[in-house]
C-alpha positions as CSV (number, residue, x, y, z in Angstrom):
1,M,-20.8,64.1,-30.2
2,A,-18.8,60.9,-29.8
3,I,-18.8,59.7,-26.2
4,N,-15.9,57.7,-24.6
5,F,-18.0,55.5,-22.2
6,N,-14.8,54.2,-20.6
7,K,-13.9,57.7,-19.3
8,A,-16.0,57.9,-16.2
9,E,-15.5,59.3,-12.8
10,F,-17.4,59.8,-9.6
11,I,-18.5,63.4,-9.1
12,R,-20.6,63.6,-6.0
13,S,-23.5,62.3,-3.8
14,A,-26.7,64.2,-3.3
15,A,-28.6,63.6,0.0
16,Q,-31.0,66.4,-0.7
17,P,-32.4,68.3,-3.7
18,A,-30.1,71.3,-3.2
19,S,-27.2,69.0,-4.3
20,F,-28.9,67.7,-7.5
21,I,-26.8,68.5,-10.6
22,R,-28.6,70.9,-12.9
23,D,-26.1,71.8,-15.6
24,Q,-28.3,70.7,-18.5
25,L,-26.1,67.7,-19.4
26,P,-28.0,64.5,-20.1
27,Q,-28.6,62.3,-17.0
28,V,-29.1,58.5,-17.3
29,A,-30.8,57.5,-14.1
30,F,-30.2,53.9,-12.9
31,A,-32.8,52.4,-10.5
32,G,-33.2,48.9,-9.1
33,R,-33.6,46.7,-6.1
34,S,-30.8,46.7,-3.6
35,N,-29.4,43.3,-4.6
36,V,-30.1,43.4,-8.4
37,G,-26.5,44.3,-9.4
38,K,-27.0,48.0,-10.3
39,S,-23.4,48.9,-9.4
40,S,-22.2,46.0,-11.4
41,V,-24.2,47.1,-14.5
42,I,-22.7,50.7,-14.2
43,N,-19.2,49.2,-13.8
44,C,-19.8,46.9,-16.8
45,L,-20.8,49.9,-19.0
46,S,-17.7,51.9,-18.1
47,G,-15.4,48.9,-18.4
48,R,-14.3,49.4,-14.8
49,K,-14.5,47.0,-11.8
50,N,-14.9,49.6,-9.1
51,L,-16.4,52.8,-10.5
52,A,-19.6,52.3,-8.6
53,R,-19.0,50.5,-5.3
54,V,-20.5,47.0,-5.2
55,G,-21.8,46.8,-1.7
56,A,-21.3,43.6,0.3
57,T,-24.4,44.7,2.2
58,P,-27.4,45.6,0.0
59,G,-28.9,49.0,0.6
60,K,-25.6,50.9,0.9
61,T,-26.5,53.5,-1.7
62,T,-28.6,55.9,0.4
63,Q,-28.0,59.0,-1.7
64,I,-28.1,59.8,-5.4
65,N,-24.5,59.2,-6.8
66,Y,-23.4,61.1,-9.9
67,F,-20.7,59.8,-12.3
68,S,-19.5,62.0,-15.1
69,V,-19.1,60.1,-18.4
70,D,-16.5,61.8,-20.7
71,G,-17.7,65.2,-19.4
72,K,-20.8,64.8,-21.7
73,L,-23.4,63.1,-19.6
74,Y,-24.0,61.7,-16.1
75,Y,-24.8,58.2,-14.8
76,T,-27.1,58.9,-11.9
77,D,-27.1,56.0,-9.5
78,L,-30.4,56.1,-7.5
79,P,-30.7,54.6,-4.0
80,G,-31.5,50.8,-4.2
81,Y,-35.0,50.0,-3.0
82,G,-36.8,47.1,-1.3
83,Y,-34.2,46.2,1.3
84,A,-35.9,45.3,4.5
85,Q,-33.0,45.9,7.0
86,V,-33.2,49.6,6.7
87,S,-35.1,51.8,9.3
88,K,-38.5,53.1,8.3
89,T,-37.2,56.7,8.8
90,E,-34.4,56.0,6.3
91,R,-36.8,54.4,3.8
92,E,-39.0,57.4,4.0
93,R,-36.1,59.8,3.5
94,W,-35.0,57.8,0.4
95,G,-38.6,57.9,-0.9
96,R,-38.8,61.7,-0.5
97,L,-35.4,62.1,-2.2
98,M,-36.5,59.9,-5.2
99,E,-39.9,61.7,-5.5
100,Q,-38.2,65.1,-5.6
101,Y,-35.7,63.8,-8.2
102,F,-38.4,62.4,-10.4
103,S,-40.8,65.3,-10.1
104,E,-38.2,67.9,-11.2
105,S,-38.6,68.2,-14.9
106,G,-35.6,68.1,-17.2
107,L,-33.4,66.1,-14.9
108,I,-33.8,62.6,-16.4
109,T,-32.9,62.1,-20.0
110,L,-33.2,58.3,-19.9
111,G,-34.3,56.0,-17.2
112,V,-32.7,52.5,-16.8
113,Q,-34.6,50.2,-14.6
114,I,-32.7,47.1,-13.6
115,V,-34.6,43.9,-12.7
116,D,-33.5,40.4,-11.9
117,A,-34.0,38.2,-15.0
118,R,-34.5,35.1,-12.9
119,H,-37.5,36.3,-11.0
120,A,-40.9,38.0,-11.6
121,P,-40.6,41.8,-10.8
122,T,-41.6,42.7,-7.2
123,A,-44.2,45.2,-6.2
124,D,-41.4,47.7,-5.6
125,D,-40.2,47.1,-9.2
126,V,-43.7,47.8,-10.5
127,T,-43.8,51.1,-8.5
128,M,-40.4,52.2,-9.8
129,C,-41.5,51.4,-13.4
130,D,-44.7,53.4,-12.8
131,W,-42.5,56.4,-11.7
132,F,-40.5,56.2,-14.9
133,K,-43.7,56.0,-17.0
134,A,-45.3,59.0,-15.0
135,S,-42.1,61.1,-15.4
136,G,-42.7,61.0,-19.2
137,C,-39.0,60.4,-19.8
138,P,-37.9,57.6,-22.1
139,F,-36.8,54.5,-20.2
140,V,-35.4,51.0,-20.8
141,V,-35.7,47.9,-18.6
142,V,-32.6,45.8,-18.1
143,A,-33.0,42.2,-17.1
144,N,-29.7,41.6,-15.4
145,K,-28.2,38.2,-14.4
146,V,-29.5,36.5,-17.6
147,D,-26.3,34.4,-17.5
148,K,-27.8,32.6,-14.5
149,L,-30.7,31.3,-16.6
150,K,-30.8,28.2,-18.8
151,K,-31.3,29.1,-22.5
152,R,-34.9,27.8,-22.6
153,E,-35.8,30.0,-19.5
154,V,-34.8,33.3,-21.1
155,E,-37.8,34.0,-23.4
156,P,-40.5,33.0,-20.8
157,N,-38.8,35.1,-18.1
158,L,-38.6,38.1,-20.4
159,L,-42.2,37.7,-21.2
160,R,-43.1,37.5,-17.6
161,I,-41.2,40.7,-16.8
162,R,-43.0,42.5,-19.7
163,E,-46.4,41.4,-18.3
164,V,-45.8,42.2,-14.6
165,L,-44.4,45.7,-15.5
166,S,-47.2,46.2,-18.0
167,L,-44.6,47.2,-20.7
168,R,-45.9,48.2,-24.1
169,Q,-44.5,46.5,-27.3
170,T,-42.5,49.7,-27.9
171,D,-40.8,49.7,-24.4
172,R,-37.3,48.3,-24.6
173,L,-36.4,45.3,-22.5
174,I,-32.7,44.4,-22.7
175,P,-31.5,41.0,-21.5
176,F,-28.2,41.7,-19.8
177,S,-25.3,40.1,-17.9
178,A,-22.9,42.4,-15.9
179,E,-20.7,39.3,-15.5
180,T,-20.2,38.5,-19.2
181,G,-21.1,41.8,-20.8
182,F,-24.0,40.3,-22.7
183,G,-26.4,43.2,-23.7
184,K,-23.8,45.9,-23.0
185,G,-23.7,47.0,-26.7
186,E,-27.4,47.3,-26.8
187,L,-27.7,49.3,-23.6
188,L,-24.9,51.6,-24.6
189,G,-26.7,52.0,-28.0
190,A,-29.8,53.1,-26.2
191,I,-27.9,55.5,-24.0
192,R,-26.0,56.9,-27.0
193,E,-29.3,57.3,-28.9
194,M,-30.9,59.4,-26.1
195,T,-27.9,61.5,-25.1
196,E,-26.3,62.3,-28.5
197,R,-29.4,64.2,-29.8
């Protein structure tokens, strides 16, 4: 089943579990901190500048956004986490929505957790990674903004991400740049591998 990854369109937003898409097509769930460039990664993968809206204000994605890719799978854009300027009530609502999405078996085919290559993962990143591990679904970690690092900083930073997130040797960590497209082929390969079975 060849997939045209450039053929992508927004389908709908889900603010509650009743709106989750449950049509058995594979779902690739993207998670990351509010300012980590999650929308830019999704746009980079689809070869489009504005498929997923890049918010000027972090924390704009408050629902689960579904994008159909070639009618064969979904990119599921989860609400960004860790943004302080959001009310406690709103944060709790996001938390419940995420918990319900993660606890419903069969929804996530592949998890993609996006972290900032320049910094050690935050406590929220660790929690998110633990959710992916607990869900039992395969997942990859994408270290975005690798283009902002000096060459000699890349390996030590990737090692630090592995340690902080307690990744096993077999867990995939992909250095990535949404700006330059570095790592795009590897991430699309991982998505293809999990969704074309």
